[in-house]
GUBAKOL-62036 format. One line per 4 residues: number of its first residue (from 0); their letters; for each residue x, y, z of C-alpha. Coordinates in steps of 0.02 Angstrom, whole numbers, always signed. Layout:
NUM> A> X Y Z  ...
END
This chain:
0> XXXX> +45 +1465 -1862  +98 +1646 -1826  +255 +1710 -1912  +366 +1818 -1802
4> XXXX> +509 +1925 -1864  +607 +1891 -1704  +596 +1757 -1568  +572 +1896 -1439
8> XXXX> +406 +1938 -1519  +345 +1760 -1495  +396 +1766 -1311  +302 +1931 -1286
12> XXXX> +150 +1862 -1375  +153 +1707 -1264  +162 +1814 -1106  +13 +1917 -1165
16> XXXX> -87 +1759 -1196  -40 +1692 -1025  -98 +1854 -942  -271 +1838 -1020
20> XXXX> -283 +1653 -972  -251 +1573 -1143  -110 +1455 -1094  -149 +1329 -1231
24> XXXX> -129 +1459 -1368  +31 +1523 -1288  +102 +1346 -1281  +54 +1314 -1463
28> XXXX> +137 +1477 -1521  +299 +1435 -1430  +294 +1257 -1497  +274 +1321 -1674
32> XXXX> +422 +1437 -1649  +534 +1300 -1578  +491 +1174 -1715  +508 +1302 -1855
36> XXXX> +661 +1290 -1967  +677 +1479 -1979  +750 +1496 -1804  +880 +1356 -1798
40> XXXX> +1025 +1475 -1757  +1044 +1474 -1568  +1022 +1637 -1472  +1007 +1679 -1288
44> XXXX> +824 +1714 -1319  +797 +1532 -1363  +844 +1484 -1185  +715 +1605 -1112
48> XXXX> +586 +1539 -1233  +624 +1360 -1179  +609 +1406 -995  +437 +1481 -1027
52> XXXX> +390 +1334 -1139  +440 +1208 -1005  +343 +1303 -871  +187 +1297 -978
56> XXXX> +210 +1111 -1015  +230 +1072 -830  +81 +1179 -777  -30 +1096 -907
60> XXXX> +51 +922 -889  +90 +910 -1074  +230 +782 -1075  +224 +751 -1263
64> XXXX> +243 +936 -1301  +390 +946 -1180  +477 +798 -1262  +454 +867 -1437
68> XXXX> +518 +1038 -1385  +671 +967 -1297  +715 +862 -1449  +706 +1014 -1562
72> XXXX> +806 +1119 -1439  +940 +982 -1432  +956 +996 -1622  +974 +1185 -1607
76> XXXX> +1105 +1196 -1470  +1197 +1027 -1477  +1345 +1095 -1574  +1339 +1275 -1510
80> XXXX> +1298 +1282 -1325  +1257 +1113 -1249  +1260 +1186 -1073  +1100 +1279 -1114
84> XXXX> +1014 +1113 -1148  +1078 +1052 -981  +1005 +1203 -891  +837 +1182 -976
88> XXXX> +828 +996 -932  +874 +1031 -751  +739 +1164 -744  +616 +1040 -818
92> XXXX> +654 +907 -687  +654 +1031 -543  +484 +1100 -592  +409 +926 -611
96> XXXX> +478 +872 -442  +413 +1029 -355  +241 +1006 -431  +234 +824 -376
100> XXXX> +290 +869 -200  +165 +1011 -192  +24 +894 -246  +77 +768 -115
104> XXXX> +85 +902 +20  -86 +966 -33  -160 +791 -22  -84 +767 +151
108> XXXX> -147 +936 +209  -320 +895 +143  -320 +729 +233  -262 +811 +395
112> XXXX> -396 +944 +378  -527 +812 +353  -463 +716 +503  -467 +860 +629
116> XXXX> -614 +961 +562  -747 +913 +688  -733 +758 +794  -916 +764 +849
120> XXXX> -996 +798 +681  -1067 +654 +577  -1014 +617 +401  -1103 +709 +264
124> XXXX> -1228 +608 +160  -1132 +638 -1  -970 +575 +82  -1057 +416 +141
128> XXXX> -1133 +384 -31  -966 +412 -116  -877 +295 +3  -1010 +160 -21
132> XXXX> -1003 +173 -211  -815 +189 -235  -761 +76 -92  -606 +180 -56
136> XXXX> -554 +297 +82  -537 +485 +71  -348 +475 +64  -349 +352 -81
140> XXXX> -473 +461 -173  -373 +619 -144  -213 +530 -197  -296 +472 -357
144> XXXX> -362 +645 -396  -213 +752 -344  -54 +650 -324  -64 +514 -456
148> XXXX> -72 +629 -611  +81 +726 -553  +176 +567 -512  +137 +502 -686
152> XXXX> +199 +664 -761  +359 +657 -655  +389 +479 -713  +364 +532 -894
156> XXXX> +485 +675 -863  +623 +556 -809  +591 +441 -958  +593 +589 -1078
160> XXXX> +757 +657 -1010  +841 +487 -1015  +783 +461 -1194  +851 +631 -1247
164> XXXX> +1020 +610 -1161  +1054 +428 -1202  +1173 +462 -1349  +1249 +625 -1289
168> XXXX> +1431 +610 -1239  +1436 +790 -1175  +1297 +765 -1048  +1345 +598 -970
172> XXXX> +1346 +675 -796  +1168 +739 -819  +1114 +568 -884  +1185 +484 -728
176> XXXX> +1107 +615 -615  +937 +590 -697  +950 +401 -674  +992 +428 -490
180> XXXX> +842 +543 -470  +729 +413 -551  +799 +278 -435  +765 +386 -282
184> XXXX> +589 +420 -346  +555 +233 -359  +630 +203 -187  +539 +345 -100
188> XXXX> +366 +299 -167  +392 +108 -179  +366 +106 -367  +426 -71 -407
192> XXXX> +348 -81 -581  +425 +84 -634  +592 +28 -564  +592 -128 -673
196> XXXX> +549 -23 -825  +686 +101 -781  +816 -37 -769  +760 -107 -936
200> XXXX> +769 +67 -1016  +948 +95 -955  +996 -80 -1009  +926 -51 -1184
204> XXXX> +1018 +114 -1198  +1185 +28 -1165  +1143 -114 -1286  +1102 +11 -1423
208> XXXX> +1266 +102 -1391  +1361 -61 -1422  +1253 -105 -1571  +1259 +60 -1665
212> XXXX> +1438 +121 -1652  +1433 +247 -1795  +1326 +378 -1708  +1391 +555 -1706
216> XXXX> +1383 +601 -1521  +1397 +424 -1453  +1486 +412 -1284  +1656 +326 -1287
220> XXXX> +1643 +176 -1171  +1831 +157 -1166  +1850 +326 -1083  +1871 +319 -893
224> XXXX> +1742 +456 -864  +1606 +367 -963  +1634 +199 -881  +1638 +287 -712
228> XXXX> +1465 +360 -742  +1394 +194 -805  +1464 +94 -660  +1404 +222 -535
232> XXXX> +1229 +210 -609  +1232 +19 -603  +1290 +13 -422  +1153 +135 -373
236> XXXX> +1029 +26 -467  +1093 -127 -371  +1076 -37 -204  +898 +22 -237
240> XXXX> +847 -151 -302  +904 -235 -141  +818 -104 -35  +655 -131 -131
244> XXXX> +683 -321 -117  +676 -344 -306  +802 -485 -306  +784 -532 -489
248> XXXX> +822 -353 -542  +965 -350 -418  +1042 -505 -498  +1020 -430 -671
252> XXXX> +1107 -273 -608  +1252 -382 -549  +1262 -457 -723  +1260 -282 -798
256> XXXX> +1407 -231 -686  +1503 -386 -736  +1466 -354 -920  +1529 -175 -907
260> XXXX> +1687 -235 -820  +1718 -365 -955  +1687 -234 -1088  +1823 -116 -1027
264> XXXX> +1940 -253 -960  +1965 -156 -800  +1915 -191 -621  +1811 -62 -526
268> XXXX> +1868 +23 -368  +1889 -80 -210  +1747 +9 -120  +1630 -33 -263
272> XXXX> +1687 -214 -264  +1650 -226 -78  +1473 -164 -110  +1461 -285 -256
276> XXXX> +1505 -438 -151  +1397 -379 -5  +1245 -370 -118  +1290 -538 -195
280> XXXX> +1285 -618 -23  +1109 -552 +4  +1049 -607 -168  +1120 -784 -153
284> XXXX> +1052 -804 +24  +878 -755 -30  +888 -877 -178  +947 -1018 -60
288> XXXX> +1108 -1037 -161  +1215 -1073 -9  +1369 -1121 -110  +1379 -957 -206
292> XXXX> +1331 -862 -48  +1480 -935 +43  +1598 -897 -102  +1536 -717 -108
296> XXXX> +1570 -701 +80  +1744 -772 +53  +1785 -645 -82  +1713 -505 +27
300> XXXX> +1822 -561 +172  +1977 -558 +63  +1936 -383 +1  +1903 -315 +175
304> XXXX> +2060 -394 +245  +2173 -333 +104  +2109 -156 +72  +2011 -98 +223
308> XXXX> +2144 -48 +348  +2015 +22 +470  +1947 -149 +518  +1979 -196 +699
312> XXXX> +2002 -372 +762  +1822 -392 +819  +1748 -343 +649  +1870 -456 +557
316> XXXX> +1826 -599 +675  +1640 -572 +644  +1662 -572 +454  +1772 -728 +459
320> XXXX> +1644 -818 +567  +1510 -774 +439  +1619 -846 +300  +1645 -1011 +391
324> XXXX> +1462 -1028 +442  +1407 -991 +264  +1523 -1129 +203  +1455 -1251 +334
328> XXXX> +1276 -1207 +282  +1306 -1285 +110  +1221 -1457 +97  +1352 -1595 +114
332> XXXX> +1291 -1696 -36  +1293 -1668 -223  +1124 -1616 -293  +1170 -1668 -471
336> XXXX> +1219 -1848 -432  +1074 -1928 -527  +1042 -1787 -650  +1024 -1812 -837
340> XXXX> +1151 -1757 -966  +1052 -1600 -1008  +1039 -1552 -825  +1225 -1582 -801
344> XXXX> +1267 -1470 -949  +1151 -1336 -883  +1229 -1350 -710  +1403 -1338 -786
348> XXXX> +1356 -1178 -879  +1276 -1109 -722  +1432 -1147 -619  +1540 -1061 -749
352> XXXX> +1425 -911 -751  +1420 -897 -562  +1607 -923 -544  +1636 -781 -667
356> XXXX> +1518 -668 -569  +1601 -711 -405  +1782 -720 -461  +1782 -599 -610
360> XXXX> +1879 -715 -725  +1905 -602 -873  +2030 -712 -966  +1952 -859 -1056
364> XXXX> +2076 -993 -1006  +2045 -1178 -996  +2079 -1181 -810  +1948 -1047 -782
368> XXXX> +1822 -1146 -884  +1854 -1305 -789  +1844 -1224 -619  +1712 -1309 -513
372> XXXX> +1639 -1235 -355  +1611 -1359 -215  +1595 -1366 -27  +1754 -1466 -2
376> XXXX> +1861 -1350 -108  +1792 -1197 -17  +1831 -1271 +155  +2005 -1315 +96
380> XXXX> +2030 -1137 +34  +1971 -1068 +200  +2100 -1172 +291  +2241 -1135 +168
384> XXXX> +2205 -947 +163  +2207 -933 +353  +2025 -888 +380  +2016 -1010 +526
388> XXXX> +2136 -904 +626  +2011 -760 +635  +1857 -865 +678  +1782 -861 +853
392> XXXX> +1807 -1012 +966  +1623 -1065 +962  +1624 -1072 +772  +1788 -1170 +773
396> XXXX> +1717 -1297 +893  +1561 -1313 +787  +1667 -1339 +631  +1769 -1479 +713
400> XXXX> +1613 -1563 +781  +1523 -1563 +613  +1670 -1602 +500  +1799 -1705 +598
404> XXXX> +1720 -1784 +753  +1627 -1950 +755  +1497 -1939 +894  +1338 -2025 +836
408> XXXX> +1253 -2018 +1007  +1313 -1852 +1076  +1330 -1746 +918  +1164 -1653 +934
412> XXXX> +1183 -1622 +1121  +1355 -1545 +1094  +1304 -1442 +943  +1148 -1365 +1022
416> XXXX> +1234 -1255 +1154  +1357 -1194 +1023  +1214 -1144 +908  +1130 -1050 +1050
420> XXXX> +1290 -951 +1080  +1314 -917 +894  +1135 -854 +875  +1175 -715 +999
424> XXXX> +1331 -658 +907  +1317 -511 +787  +1314 -325 +774  +1356 -173 +671
428> XXXX> +1522 -152 +584  +1569 +30 +591  +1724 +24 +483  +1653 -80 +340
432> XXXX> +1530 +26 +245  +1478 -111 +124  +1422 -228 +264  +1336 -119 +395
436> XXXX> +1278 -264 +502  +1315 -450 +523  +1200 -571 +614  +1256 -752 +633
440> XXXX> +1083 -809 +687  +1028 -824 +504  +1138 -978 +484  +1067 -1073 +632
444> XXXX> +925 -1165 +536  +1047 -1224 +401  +1172 -1281 +533  +1036 -1377 +624
448> XXXX> +996 -1469 +462  +1181 -1505 +436  +1197 -1573 +614  +1045 -1684 +585
452> XXXX> +1119 -1753 +422  +1287 -1785 +504  +1201 -1876 +647  +1104 -1986 +525
456> XXXX> +1263 -2024 +429  +1362 -2072 +585  +1219 -2174 +658  +1204 -2270 +494
460> XXXX> +1386 -2325 +513  +1356 -2392 +689  +1179 -2460 +693  +1076 -2566 +576
464> XXXX> +909 -2539 +663  +850 -2405 +784  +684 -2360 +860  +599 -2204 +799
468> XXXX> +580 -2139 +978  +767 -2156 +1009  +811 -2065 +849  +686 -1927 +887
472> XXXX> +764 -1902 +1059  +937 -1889 +982  +881 -1742 +870  +820 -1598 +980
476> XXXX> +811 -1473 +836  +665 -1545 +738  +517 -1659 +756  +530 -1831 +679
480> XXXX> +424 -1778 +529  +553 -1644 +488  +694 -1770 +513  +604 -1888 +395
484> XXXX> +594 -1752 +260  +780 -1718 +279  +817 -1904 +268  +716 -1917 +107
488> XXXX> +828 -1788 +23  +984 -1871 +94  +932 -2042 +28  +885 -1966 -139
492> XXXX> +1059 -1891 -160  +1145 -2050 -98  +1210 -1970 +61  +1140 -2100 +179
496> XXXX> +1047 -2266 +156  +899 -2290 +273  +717 -2340 +280  +579 -2294 +402
500> XXXX> +457 -2432 +451  +312 -2347 +540  +221 -2511 +568  +366 -2579 +670
504> XXXX> +416 -2409 +735  +596 -2430 +679  +725 -2350 +567  +827 -2472 +462
508> XXXX> +1001 -2423 +404  +1092 -2511 +263  +1250 -2493 +160  +1252 -2395 -1
512> XXXX> +1230 -2480 -168  +1352 -2556 -290  +1416 -2385 -335  +1512 -2368 -170
516> XXXX> +1696 -2322 -176  +1749 -2473 -73  +1674 -2600 -192  +1743 -2506 -341
520> XXXX> +1918 -2517 -265  +1895 -2703 -230  +1850 -2736 -412  +2002 -2641 -476
524> XXXX> +2118 -2734 -356  +2041 -2898 -408  +2072 -2855 -592  +2253 -2814 -556
528> XXXX> +2277 -2978 -460  +2203 -3078 -605  +2320 -2989 -727  +2472 -3033 -621
532> XXXX> +2413 -3213 -606  +2393 -3227 -794  +2569 -3161 -821  +2635 -3290 -697
536> XXXX> +2540 -3434 -776  +2580 -3385 -955  +2753 -3306 -951  +2836 -3232 -1105
540> XXXX> +2943 -3358 -1203  +3081 -3234 -1251  +3174 -3124 -1130  +3176 -2946 -1183
544> XXXX> +3337 -2850 -1164  +3352 -2688 -1073  +3360 -2595 -1238  +3200 -2681 -1293
548> XXXX> +3120 -2632 -1131  +3170 -2453 -1160  +3115 -2445 -1342  +2927 -2438 -1310
552> XXXX> +2947 -2299 -1185  +3068 -2213 -1305  +2937 -2218 -1441  +2811 -2143 -1322
556> XXXX> +2934 -2007 -1275  +2969 -1969 -1459  +2784 -1966 -1496  +2749 -1850 -1350
560> XXXX> +2893 -1737 -1400  +2830 -1732 -1579  +2656 -1687 -1520  +2727 -1553 -1405
564> XXXX> +2826 -1478 -1550  +2672 -1481 -1660  +2572 -1397 -1523  +2710 -1267 -1501
568> XXXX> +2711 -1238 -1688  +2523 -1213 -1686  +2540 -1092 -1541  +2676 -995 -1635
572> XXXX> +2569 -990 -1792  +2420 -933 -1690  +2524 -797 -1609  +2586 -741 -1780
576> XXXX> +2408 -733 -1841  +2356 -636 -1687  +2504 -517 -1713  +2456 -491 -1895
580> XXXX> +2275 -467 -1845  +2331 -342 -1714  +2436 -248 -1843  +2289 -248 -1963
584> XXXX> +2177 -181 -1826  +2305 -45 -1787  +2314 +2 -1970  +2125 +2 -1980
588> XXXX> +2115 +111 -1826  +2246 +231 -1899  +2147 +238 -2060  +1987 +269 -1964
592> XXXX> +2072 +407 -1864  +2137 +486 -2024  +1965 +477 -2105  +1887 +545 -1947
596> XXXX> +2012 +688 -1941  +1981 +723 -2126  +1795 +720 -2096  +1813 +838 -1949
600> XXXX> +1920 +955 -2057  +1791 +951 -2196  +1652 +983 -2073  +1748 +1129 -1998
604> XXXX> +1776 +1201 -2174  +1592 +1180 -2213  +1547 +1263 -2049  +1666 +1407 -2088
608> XXXX> +1590 +1430 -2261  +1417 +1420 -2187  +1460 +1548 -2052  +1533 +1667 -2184
612> XXXX> +1377 +1645 -2287  +1270 +1681 -2134  +1374 +1836 -2095  +1354 +1903 -2271
616> XXXX> +1170 +1865 -2264  +1152 +1953 -2095  +1248 +2105 -2160  +1135 +2115 -2312
620> XXXX> +982 +2103 -2201  +1050 +2239 -2086  +1081 +2353 -2236  +904 +2324 -2297
624> XXXX> +835 +2359 -2123  +936 +2521 -2111  +874 +2577 -2283  +694 +2537 -2236
628> XXXX> +712 +2631 -2073  +785 +2781 -2166  +636 +2784 -2284  +514 +2772 -2137
632> XXXX> +610 +2913 -2049  +593 +3025 -2202  +406 +2989 -2213  +384 +3029 -2029
636> XXXX> +486 +3190 -2054  +371 +3248 -2193  +216 +3210 -2091  +287 +3303 -1940
640> XXXX> +325 +3455 -2048  +146 +3457 -2115  +73 +3445 -1940  +188 +3584 -1874
644> XXXX> +140 +3699 -2020  -46 +3673 -1986  -26 +3717 -1803  +85 +3867 -1840
648> XXXX> +235 +3790 -1758  +413 +3802 -1815  +454 +3657 -1930  +609 +3553 -1913
652> XXXX> +761 +3620 -2000  +820 +3521 -2149  +999 +3533 -2094  +966 +3446 -1928
656> XXXX> +1012 +3261 -1912  +849 +3169 -1905  +831 +2982 -1869  +685 +2865 -1852
660> XXXX> +709 +2851 -1665  +710 +3041 -1639  +554 +3062 -1747  +465 +2924 -1649
664> XXXX> +512 +3008 -1485  +450 +3176 -1553  +286 +3098 -1610  +262 +3014 -1442
668> XXXX> +296 +3176 -1347  +173 +3268 -1461  +39 +3136 -1431  +68 +3144 -1244
672> XXXX> +52 +3334 -1244  -110 +3328 -1344  -178 +3195 -1227  -141 +3302 -1075
676> XXXX> -226 +3453 -1154  -378 +3347 -1196  -387 +3285 -1017  -382 +3464 -951
680> XXXX> -523 +3518 -1067  -626 +3370 -1014  -600 +3408 -830  -656 +3588 -856
684> XXXX> -810 +3534 -953  -855 +3409 -819  -842 +3537 -681  -956 +3658 -779
688> XXXX> -1087 +3521 -802  -1082 +3480 -616  -1119 +3662 -570  -1263 +3671 -694
692> XXXX> -1342 +3510 -631  -1331 +3566 -450  -1418 +3731 -488  -1559 +3645 -582
696> XXXX> -1592 +3526 -438  -1595 +3668 -309  -1729 +3758 -409  -1835 +3601 -436
700> XXXX> -1839 +3542 -253  -1982 +3658 -183  -2089 +3629 -337  -2077 +3440 -311
704> XXXX> -2128 +3454 -127  -2284 +3560 -171  -2341 +3437 -304  -2320 +3294 -180
708> XXXX> -2431 +3377 -47  -2566 +3416 -174  -2569 +3236 -236  -2578 +3172 -56
712> XXXX> -2738 +3274 -13  -2825 +3218 -173  -2792 +3035 -139  -2858 +3051 +40
716> XXXX> -3027 +3121 -17  -3041 +2982 -147  -3005 +2847 -17  -3142 +2909 +102
720> XXXX> -3273 +2912 -38  -3234 +2733 -94  -3241 +2671 +87  -3417 +2745 +113
724> XXXX> -3479 +2662 -47  -3413 +2492 +10  -3506 +2507 +178  -3672 +2544 +93
728> XXXX> -3653 +2398 -26  -3615 +2277 +117  -3770 +2330 +213  -3883 +2300 +63
732> XXXX> -3808 +2127 +31  -3837 +2076 +215  -4022 +2125 +209  -4049 +2020 +52
736> XXXX> -3969 +1868 +132  -4084 +1880 +284  -4239 +1883 +174  -4181 +1729 +77
740> XXXX> -4151 +1635 +240  -4327 +1670 +303  -4399 +1611 +139  -4306 +1443 +143
744> XXXX> -4348 +1400 +325  -4520 +1334 +270  -4447 +1186 +172  -4312 +1136 +298
748> XXXX> -4415 +990 +368  -4454 +920 +194  -4271 +931 +149  -4222 +832 +306
752> XXXX> -4350 +695 +268  -4291 +679 +89  -4110 +672 +145  -4147 +532 +271
756> XXXX> -4241 +434 +140  -4099 +445 +14  -3969 +398 +146  -4072 +247 +200
760> XXXX> -4093 +185 +21  -3908 +201 -10  -3868 +111 +154  -3981 -35 +105
764> XXXX> -3900 -42 -67  -3728 -41 +14  -3773 -183 +133  -3845 -287 -9
768> XXXX> -3690 -262 -119  -3575 -299 +29  -3667 -463 +63  -3653 -513 -120
772> XXXX> -3468 -471 -120  -3437 -574 +38  -3531 -721 -37  -3432 -708 -198
776> XXXX> -3268 -698 -103  -3315 -850 +1  -3356 -948 -156  -3189 -899 -234
780> XXXX> -3095 -948 -75  -3188 -1114 -66  -3152 -1150 -250  -2969 -1110 -227
784> XXXX> -2962 -1219 -71  -3042 -1364 -165  -2924 -1335 -310  -2773 -1339 -194
788> XXXX> -2838 -1497 -110  -2866 -1580 -279  -2693 -1528 -337  -2614 -1593 -176
792> XXXX> -2705 -1760 -193  -2654 -1772 -376  -2471 -1737 -333  -2479 -1865 -194
796> XXXX> -2559 -1992 -310  -2429 -1957 -444  -2285 -1975 -321  -2357 -2138 -252
800> XXXX> -2388 -2203 -428  -2211 -2154 -480  -2138 -2244 -330  -2246 -2397 -368
804> XXXX> -2194 -2400 -551  -2013 -2374 -501  -2026 -2518 -378  -2109 -2629 -509
808> XXXX> -1972 -2584 -634  -1837 -2626 -507  -1923 -2792 -467  -1939 -2829 -654
812> XXXX> -1754 -2790 -680  -1707 -2899 -532  -1816 -3039 -598  -1741 -3023 -772
816> XXXX> -1568 -3026 -698  -1607 -3182 -596  -1687 -3263 -749  -1535 -3219 -856
820> XXXX> -1419 -3293 -725  -1527 -3449 -716  -1532 -3470 -906  -1344 -3441 -912
824> XXXX> -1317 -3572 -779  -1433 -3697 -867  -1345 -3662 -1032  -1177 -3694 -951
828> XXXX> -1242 -3857 -873  -1318 -3911 -1038  -1157 -3872 -1131  -1057 -3970 -1002
832> XXXX> -1177 -4118 -1014  -1167 -4116 -1204  -978 -4108 -1193  -975 -4261 -1079
836> XXXX> -1093 -4356 -1194  -988 -4309 -1346  -830 -4364 -1256  -910 -4533 -1212
840> XXXX> -971 -4556 -1392  -797 -4513 -1459  -717 -4641 -1344  -841 -4775 -1397
844> XXXX> -814 -4741 -1582  -627 -4746 -1555  -643 -4916 -1469  -751 -4979 -1613
848> XXXX> -626 -4916 -1739  -482 -4999 -1649  -576 -5163 -1639  -614 -5152 -1823
852> XXXX> -432 -5122 -1864  -382 -5270 -1758  -511 -5384 -1840  -461 -5330 -2015
856> XXXX> -276 -5360 -1979  -297 -5548 -1950  -255 -5679 -2087  -404 -5730 -2197
860> XXXX> -426 -5866 -2333  -431 -5809 -2512  -605 -5758 -2556  -695 -5804 -2716
864> XXXX> -665 -5683 -2852  -474 -5694 -2852  -448 -5585 -2702  -303 -5624 -2587
868> XXXX> -320 -5634 -2401  -245 -5487 -2309  -77 -5507 -2227  -70 -5495 -2041
872> XXXX> -5 -5327 -1986  +129 -5313 -1853  +72 -5332 -1676  +5 -5168 -1609
876> XXXX> +76 -5096 -1449  -81 -5010 -1389  -177 -5097 -1253  -350 -5072 -1330
880> XXXX> -292 -5150 -1495  -221 -5303 -1408  -379 -5328 -1312  -492 -5315 -1466
884> XXXX> -587 -5474 -1513  -550 -5567 -1677  -672 -5537 -1820  -803 -5666 -1859
888> XXXX> -762 -5778 -2007  -857 -5739 -2164  -878 -5557 -2119  -898 -5439 -2266
892> XXXX> -742 -5341 -2311  -760 -5189 -2426  -665 -5179 -2591  -554 -5037 -2536
896> XXXX> -497 -5148 -2392  -461 -5297 -2508  -359 -5192 -2630  -171 -5180 -2612
900> XXXX> -101 -5028 -2526  -246 -4995 -2412  -281 -4814 -2365  -259 -4769 -2183
904> XXXX> -415 -4772 -2078  -501 -4607 -2046  -440 -4514 -1893  -561 -4480 -1752
908> XXXX> -634 -4309 -1729  -494 -4211 -1644  -610 -4066 -1594  -706 -4174 -1471
912> XXXX> -872 -4163 -1563  -894 -4352 -1565  -922 -4359 -1755  -821 -4454 -1885
916> XXXX> -745 -4367 -2033  -880 -4333 -2163  -759 -4383 -2300  -754 -4568 -2242
920> XXXX> -886 -4668 -2338  -1005 -4780 -2241  -991 -4971 -2260  -1101 -5054 -2388
924> XXXX> -1271 -5104 -2330  -1292 -4949 -2225  -1289 -5047 -2062  -1153 -5105 -1948
928> XXXX> -1140 -5201 -1785  -1083 -5119 -1625  -933 -5212 -1560  -977 -5319 -1411
932> XXXX> -1146 -5242 -1389  -1251 -5350 -1502  -1360 -5200 -1541  -1386 -5147 -1719
936> XXXX> -1374 -4963 -1761  -1391 -4871 -1923  -1242 -4776 -1993  -1334 -4612 -1998
940> XXXX> -1389 -4627 -1818  -1215 -4659 -1752  -1192 -4477 -1710  -1333 -4477 -1582
944> XXXX> -1287 -4567 -1422  -1411 -4692 -1352  -1521 -4641 -1210  -1450 -4673 -1044
948> X> -1274 -4689 -1118
END
């Protein structure tokens, strides 16, 4: 870093570096000077330095250096001369804009030059290769190389300036102008991404202003000038967003405008509000929010009618027709009829938000919160506010047809010619700047849908069934598929009840569900009738006097009055609290103002002390400089006296007033005089040397010519002698060659024979080797052919074998499947047969058991051994027991049967297995007789049925 005594020295040094082509060093030296803390006191030179610094930054596209320098310069001149900062920033933006435009013009000129250079010439090879590799045209390539870097730098310039000016209350106008320039840049070059970033930057700046309110140079948002600049910027942002068709950014701009208006509690100008509502109509129409679009048109109509006195009757009629058509374009059913609670809450918040945007409800009243926007209320407002009086006759007729007439068969035929007339209505509005043009044809598709829905609704009240062809003929606007889509939405939102039966080719209409209003009224009337009937059937026993009849109502009145007084008391208390809070806020504001004034006074005192200190310091420095200059002047005086004494000149008188400036001028004049004398001496010496050199050359010229002629004759004699020697040598060489030829002619025939013999041997060898090679090649080809044939046969065999194995596997799987099915079927048959056999065996054993019970229940004589005969049991009711035969006398009866309190007989197997319970013991002897069969069977073999049974 170079240290300069004065800023002017740094500027001169930078200009010198620029002249020798070292711009980077010049920029670095100026940057070091600007960022140094030694030169923080603003001077006019600082402005010149900043101009030069900005020019270097723009030429070299050093945006970061420019931002750093502007921030430091803002610190230097913020409190002294802020207009200098404004001039520097304007110069910065102008230079960047000019450079970008110059680059764009250069790219266009280059493209035009390339286009008209030579129409018959072919493209150069390097151009073709570059186009094939890069895949882009010459214009795109030139834009990327020339235009894009400068556009990036211009965009960075706008961002830098906005960042520097965001908290500067003294440069609000420059901040707004920079934002407008950036908006125009985005609009001119279709920079949508940069426009979104720019909107977000401006939005963040305002949010930070509201968040950090203790900044020193923060703009006062309550001031009319500040809010004017901010609103102007937001309206310009809204206009550019709609022109670029960035509808989301346009809606966010609308919210920003509404937030600013709520912040200052003041409505903007009427012209701005007209622009506001005009842009809202476009935004809501693009977002298919027909309800909010119609309300925005209604508010715009009211503004134009009330404040725009230049509107003629035709323009007012056109705007009113747009309002009514926008209201009719709203769907006639409620979209939130079957919505969930969360969706209803979200829709309620959305309605409140949109109503605030459209109506600008700044006071948070209950009525404003409960306000609901709907199609019916809008149409009622249009009628009550007299909008219908300005509407054209075609639009009036269309309104009456769609809203009040009942023409299920002729509705579409009467609506269609009106829509054709309406589609041709429109034009420019000269006296309404916010709405330059109105075209009613944009509402025709929505009106066609409305006419179709009204037709379906009216037809559903008249018909129960209709053919699809008849319904399609009644709707000339759409095909039946489009009508079916519309009917799906209408049925979904409970606007009409219908079904489409494509198999029968009919449309079936039905009444709405149990939620209809008519049935709800019938139920309420029925409840009231039942209540009256109950009072008539069960009258009150005691008659109540008139005073008793009045007492309940009197109690209600007293209760209501008490509640009203309590509410009034709460309101009074709330107002007192608000008044106290207001007084506290006023006191706090007064205290803040006092502290602020005290702080300003202290700062002014500190500044005064600092300025006095700086003045004393500057005076001391000036005194030191004057003393140093006096010493230097005395030293120069002594040196001048010594030089004048040496040259015999008259020295300066001591009594003369000598200063450093006069001595420097004297020294400079002395140096100039000496330089002139030296130049004269040199000119004289040069002239003398020229004369001497000319004389020497005149004397040497004839001597040089004589030496040249002498050298020429000597070289000629030498050339002739060498040529004669070369001729003699050539003749001798030719004679020797002739002798050698004659000597070799004797063996010419032998040489020819030997040559023929060698050639023949080599030809035979070549033929033999060629035959061997052909034989070897044939063998290789034959081997390869056999190998290919073998390989082909092997592949064929493998494929055939694979198909055979696959077929065998499939046959085996099919056989196994058939076998499994057969075994499964046999198993099922066997299980069924065993089940039948077990069932038969169980029945037989049950019969035997019943017969045994019957035989044991009969009376018997007392047996030897003291045992009593068994008592006869009561007669059984079952048919098998009655039919059982009596037991044979003298039959053996077990002991457990003879004992008193016999145990119940074992139950038969209830699982159908045909076996007796394993816990029942077999009779003694191990054998028993089958009842009625006469065949003896062992006890252990009773589980196996007999063959054939």
